[in-house]
C-alpha positions in Angstrom: -118.6 94.1 92.8 -115.3 94.6 94.6 -113.1 91.4 94.2 -110.0 91.0 96.2 -107.3 88.8 94.8 -104.9 87.5 97.4 -102.6 84.6 98.2 -104.2 81.6 99.9 -104.1 81.2 103.6 -104.1 77.9 105.5 -107.7 78.4 106.5 -108.7 78.7 102.8 -107.8 75.2 101.8 -111.1 73.5 102.4 -113.0 76.4 100.7 -110.6 76.2 97.7 -111.3 72.5 97.3 -115.0 73.2 97.4 -114.8 76.1 94.9 -112.7 74.0 92.5 -115.0 71.0 92.7 -118.1 73.1 92.1 -116.4 75.1 89.2 -115.7 71.9 87.2 -118.7 69.9 88.2 -120.5 70.4 84.9 -117.4 71.3 82.7 -117.6 69.4 79.4 -113.8 68.9 79.0 -112.9 67.8 82.6 -112.2 64.6 84.4 -113.7 66.2 87.5 -110.6 65.8 89.6 -109.2 69.3 89.5 -109.7 69.7 93.2 -107.5 66.6 93.7 -104.8 68.2 91.4 -104.7 71.3 93.6 -104.4 69.2 96.8 -101.7 67.0 95.2 -99.7 70.1 94.1 -100.0 71.6 97.6 -99.0 68.4 99.5 -96.0 67.8 97.3 -94.7 71.4 97.6 -95.3 72.1 93.9 -98.0 74.8 94.3 -95.8 77.7 93.4 -98.7 80.2 93.4 -102.2 79.9 94.8 -104.4 82.9 94.6 -108.0 83.3 95.6 -110.7 85.7 94.6 -112.7 87.0 97.5 -116.0 88.8 97.5 -117.5 90.0 100.7 -115.2 87.7 102.8 -116.2 84.6 100.7 -113.9 82.8 98.4 -115.5 82.6 94.9 -112.4 81.7 92.8 -109.0 80.2 92.7 -106.0 79.8 90.4 -103.0 77.5 90.8 -99.6 77.8 89.3 -97.0 75.0 89.4 -93.7 74.3 87.7 -93.6 72.3 84.5 -90.6 70.2 83.2 -89.2 70.9 79.8 -87.5 68.1 77.9 -84.6 70.3 77.0 -83.9 71.1 80.7 -84.7 74.8 80.5 -86.1 75.9 83.9 -88.4 78.6 85.3 -91.4 77.6 83.2 -94.8 77.2 84.9 -98.2 75.8 84.2 -101.3 77.9 84.8 -104.3 76.0 86.2 -106.7 74.9 87.3 -108.5 78.2 87.2 -111.8 77.9 89.2 -114.7 80.2 89.7 -118.0 79.3 91.4 -120.6 78.7 88.7 -122.8 81.6 89.8 -119.9 84.0 89.3 -118.6 82.6 86.0 -118.6 85.0 83.0 -118.1 88.1 85.2 -114.3 88.6 84.7 -113.2 86.9 88.0 -111.2 84.2 86.2 -109.6 87.0 84.1 -108.5 88.8 87.2 -107.0 85.7 88.7 -105.1 84.9 85.5 -103.8 88.4 85.1 -102.6 88.5 88.7 -101.0 85.1 88.3 -99.2 86.2 85.1 -98.0 89.4 86.8 -96.7 87.4 89.8 -94.7 85.1 87.5 -93.2 88.1 85.7 -92.2 89.5 89.1 -90.5 86.2 89.9 -88.5 86.3 86.7 -90.2 83.2 85.3 -89.2 82.3 81.7 -92.7 81.5 80.7 -96.0 79.9 81.3 -98.1 77.2 79.6 -101.8 76.4 79.8 -104.1 73.6 78.7 -107.4 75.1 77.8 -109.8 76.8 75.4 -107.8 78.7 72.8 -110.3 81.5 72.4 -110.3 82.2 76.1 -106.6 82.0 76.8 -105.5 83.9 73.7 -106.6 87.2 75.2 -104.0 86.7 78.0 -101.2 86.3 75.5 -101.2 82.5 75.2 -100.9 80.9 71.8 -100.2 77.5 70.4 -96.6 77.0 69.5 -95.5 74.1 67.4 -92.1 74.0 69.1 -93.5 73.3 72.5 -95.8 70.3 72.8 -97.8 68.4 75.4 -98.0 64.8 74.3 -101.5 63.4 73.9 -103.5 66.6 73.6 -104.6 68.5 70.5 -101.9 71.2 69.7 -104.4 74.1 69.7 -105.4 73.5 73.3 -101.8 73.6 74.6 -100.7 77.2 74.7 -97.6 79.0 75.6 -96.5 82.5 76.7 -92.8 83.2 76.8 -91.7 86.0 79.0 -88.4 86.3 77.1 -87.3 86.4 73.5 -87.6 82.8 72.5 -89.8 79.7 72.9 -87.9 76.5 73.5 -88.2 73.5 71.2 -89.3 70.8 73.6 -92.0 68.7 75.1 -93.6 69.7 78.4 -94.6 67.6 81.4 -96.9 68.7 84.1 -96.4 67.7 87.8 -97.5 64.1 88.6 -100.4 65.6 90.6 -102.2 66.4 87.4 -102.6 62.7 86.5 -105.4 61.5 88.7 -108.6 59.5 88.3 -112.0 60.9 88.6 -114.1 60.1 91.7 -116.8 58.4 89.7 
């Protein structure tokens, strides 16, 4: 299986929405509005990085990266996610390829670091870990994970873009 990871194009937007919606349709820890999050980030100009996984000319996965705000004012930190892979392709390493490419892109842009809200056992393998000095209010500490691209991790709280705070369709 030859997967191509590339930056989204304008004609990918509808497909990205569909892939994201399908990827989270049966996810246990989801409010099922991740596709709205990606759209809100894009429309507000906060979608720093939007990569797709393509197989045989079809989009089967997507990862979004957007800036996060640190309470101490430190800049150049980003949030990874949502990460979406069509259900029939999950568990085949496509999400890993998207995440690795997104992290590499952040490194090349001299980002200070990246945060993710997700399953610890999954994201640990990419270098993310829970850090008591960085918190996301209202979520269990072990699910909010950090990866610093420098020597230190700031002592602060983190806020995601407003686009992350949406209601489910139901």
